N, C-alpha and C positions, 0 to 999 in steps of 0.2 A: 411818353407819347411815341407811337409807332411811326417814326419818320420814314422807315424803309417802305412801308406800304404806300404812304403818300407819294414817295419818290417814284415808286413803280408805276403808280397811276399817272403821275405827271409825265414820265417818259413815254408811256403807252399812248396817252390821249392828247397830250399837248405837244410833245416833241416828235410823235409818230416814229419812235425808234423801231428798228427792225428787231426781229426775234433774237438774232445773234448779238446785237448791241445791248439789248435789254438783259439778256442772260449774262453777258460779260461784265457790264456795269454793276449789276446787283451782286454778282459773285465777288467782285473786287471790294465793294463797300462792306459786304458781310465779313469778309476776311479782315478788313481794317477795323470793323466794329469789334470783332473778337480780340484783336490785338489791343485795342483801347481798353477793353474790359480787363484784360490781364495786367494792364498798366495802371488801372484805377482811374482812367480818364473818361469823362462823359462825352458822348458824341457831339454835343453842342458846345463843349468847352475846349475844343481842339485849337491849338495854336500852330503856327508854321513850324515851330521847333518840333512839335509832335509829328508833323508830316515828314520832316527831315529825318527824324529818328526812325520812323516806320520804313522809309525808303532804305535807310541803312540796314534795318532789320531784314528786309527782303533780300538785299544784296548778300548779307552774311549767311542767309539760308541757301544761297546758291542760285537765286533767281537771276535770270538774264537781265541785261540792261533794258532790253525791249519790254520785258514783263514789268519792270519797275516804271518805265515810261507810261505803259498802258494803264497800270494801276493808278498812277498819279492823275492821268487824264480822267479816269472814272471818278476819282475823289473830287476833282475840280468840278465836274458836272454835278455831283451830289451836293456839294456845298454851294453851288449856284442856286440849286433848288432850296437849300436851307436858308440862304440869304433872301430869296424871294418870299418865303413864308415868314421871315423875320425871326427865325430860330437861332440865327447867329448874327452878330453885328458886322462881320466882314467874312470874306471867303479866305480861310487860312491857307488854301492851296495856291491862291493867286500870287504870282510872282515867284513861286517855287519852281525850279527847273532842274530836274535830275539830269545827269549827263546822258545825252542822247547817243545811242549806239551808232556806229558807222554803218550806213546802209549797204548791205551786201548786194552785189549784182545777182539778180535771179538767174537760176540755171535754165538754159533752153535746150531744146532738142535740135539736132541737125536735121536738114531736110530729109536725109536718108532715114534717120531714126523716126521721123514723123511718118514717112511712108510705111516703114516696117510696123509701127504701132497701129496705124489705120488699117493695115492688111489683116490684123489678127481676128476680128469678128467673122464668124462663118455666116454670111448673109443668106445661106440656104435654109436656115431655121428661124423660128420666130424671134428668139432672144438675140441671135446674132444679127439679124436684120435690124432690130431695134437699136442694138448697141452700135452697129455701123453708122446708123443715121445720127445718133447722139454724138459720136466722136467726130464724124465729118462736120457736123454743124458747129461743134465747139471750136475746131481748128479753122473752119471757114470764116467764123465771125469774131472769135476772141472774146465771146461773152463770158460772164462769170457763171459759176455753177448754180448760184442762187437764181440767176436770170434764166438759165437753161431749163431748170426744173419748174420754173414759174410760167413757161410759155404755154399758151393755149393753141389749139389747132388753127384758129383764125389769125394768129400772129405770123403765120408763114404763108407767103405768096409764091407758089412754085412757078406759076406762069411767067411772072416777072423776074423771079429769082432773088428774093430778099426776105429778111426776117425783121419783124417789128419788135423791138425790145424796150422794156422799161425796167430801170434799176438804179438805185441810189439817187433818186430824184431826177434822173435824166430819161428822156425818151428819144430813141434813135432808130434809124433804118440802116441795116447792115446788109450788103450784098452777099450772095452765095455763089460759089463756083459750081461748075457743072456736075462734078462728082457728088457734091453735097446735095444738090437738087435731085439727082437721080436716087441717092440713098434715101432721102426723105420721101420722095415719091413712092418708092417701093414700100417703105414702112407705113406711110399714111394710107395708101390705097389697098395694100394687101395684108398687112399684119395688124395694124392698130385696131381695125374693126373686130378682129378675133380676140384681142387682149382686153379691151375695155369691159369693165364689169357692168356698167350701166350705159344705155344709149345716150344719155344726156351728159356724160363725162366730157369735160372741155379740155382736160390736160393733153398736151401734145405727147408727152412721154409718160408712159405708165409702167408699173412693175408687172410681174407675172400674175399678180392678183387683180389686175385691172385698175389699180389705184394710182394716183399721181406719184411719180418717181420721187424718192426722198434724197436728200443730200448724202446721207449715209449709204444708201443703196448705190448711188452713182459712184461714190468713192471706192466701193468694193469692186465695181466694174473696171474702173481705172487700174486698180491694183492687180486685178486678175490678168488684164491684157499686158500690163508691164512685165509681169512674170512670164507670161506666155511668149512675149517677144524677146525676152532675154536681154532687155536693155539695162545696162548697169548704171542707171540714174534713178533717183527718186522722182517719179512722175505723179503730179497732182493735177486736178483740173486747171489750176493756175499755171502749170507748166505749159500747157497748150495755149493759154492766153498770152503768156510771155513769148512763146515761140512764134505765134501768129504775128505779134507786133514787131518782133525783131526781124523776122523774115520779110515782112512788108518793107520795113525801113532799109534792109539790106538790098532789096531789089528795086529801090528807087522811089517808094512812096514818101510823101512829105509828112512831116511830124504833125501838122495840124489835122490832116485827114485821119491819121492813126488815132489822134486824141479823140476825134469825134466818134470813130468806130468803137473805141474802147469805153467811151462814156466818161472820160476823165474831166472833172470840173476845171482842173488847173493843168496847163501844159507842162508844168514842172514834173508832174507825175509821169508824163510820157517821155520826158527827156532821158530817163534812165536807160532807155533802149539805145539811145545814141552812145551811151557809155559802153554798153554791151558790144556794139558793133566796133567801136574804137578799140576796145580791149582785144577783140577777135583779130582785128587788123594788126595790132602790135604783136600778137602771138605769131601770126603768119609771117610777119616781117622778121621776128627774132629767129624763127626756124629756117626761113628761106634765104635771107640775105647773107652772102658769103662773108661779110665783115661784121655781122651783128653779133 
């Protein structure tokens, strides 16, 4: 029986999984299925000991702790499906817990590095104007790259200065600072009409072919301006999200408001930025205090 096809359908239509989640879960389950085949174990005959052996196998292959944890989560989801369709009597992954990696503090940019980075696009040409608007919007709101490229023109209200964002099951309104409003206004009014391939295109940000910007396309843009700015840090779209949150907290914003703007379901996800600020203060103290 083709359990994977049924699982894919269940994830897509019942669980409403995102494209990234779908791809990740299916990849992990296929890799597990391949390992089971080499071990002579049927996918519906798996025990918790098999799961434990597989986690050990991944670790021996040099996979990181976070990869093992992610793979285990994928298998737990798959066997929840298998349990639901009565293909297995119990979920063999339930109760199994690989050692969780210590969560590293995300790297953030300093305010000066953000300024330098945002100064890189040449807003006098079409591409630079578009890129300037995207980067300003990303740092102004802290939204995810998936949310950024999913925005439609009607999601931005320039007269009031906010963006309407939907992502990971949350819907929120995030304000925009003046420089972001100006960059977006220049792009929407002067550049976007020249770029869109079709008059009915709804995407806020499009590539140079007039089609909705892709995640891969935006990552290339980030990489280009990082190199151009000469910033000696790995900058990703999430780096600007982390910097947005940390800088707000550093300048007096309360954690609850930051949680709402980031779209975190649980405030524990937002509390990591408190750790970043505390670490920064400790570093300043260690360098500046005469007896430290």
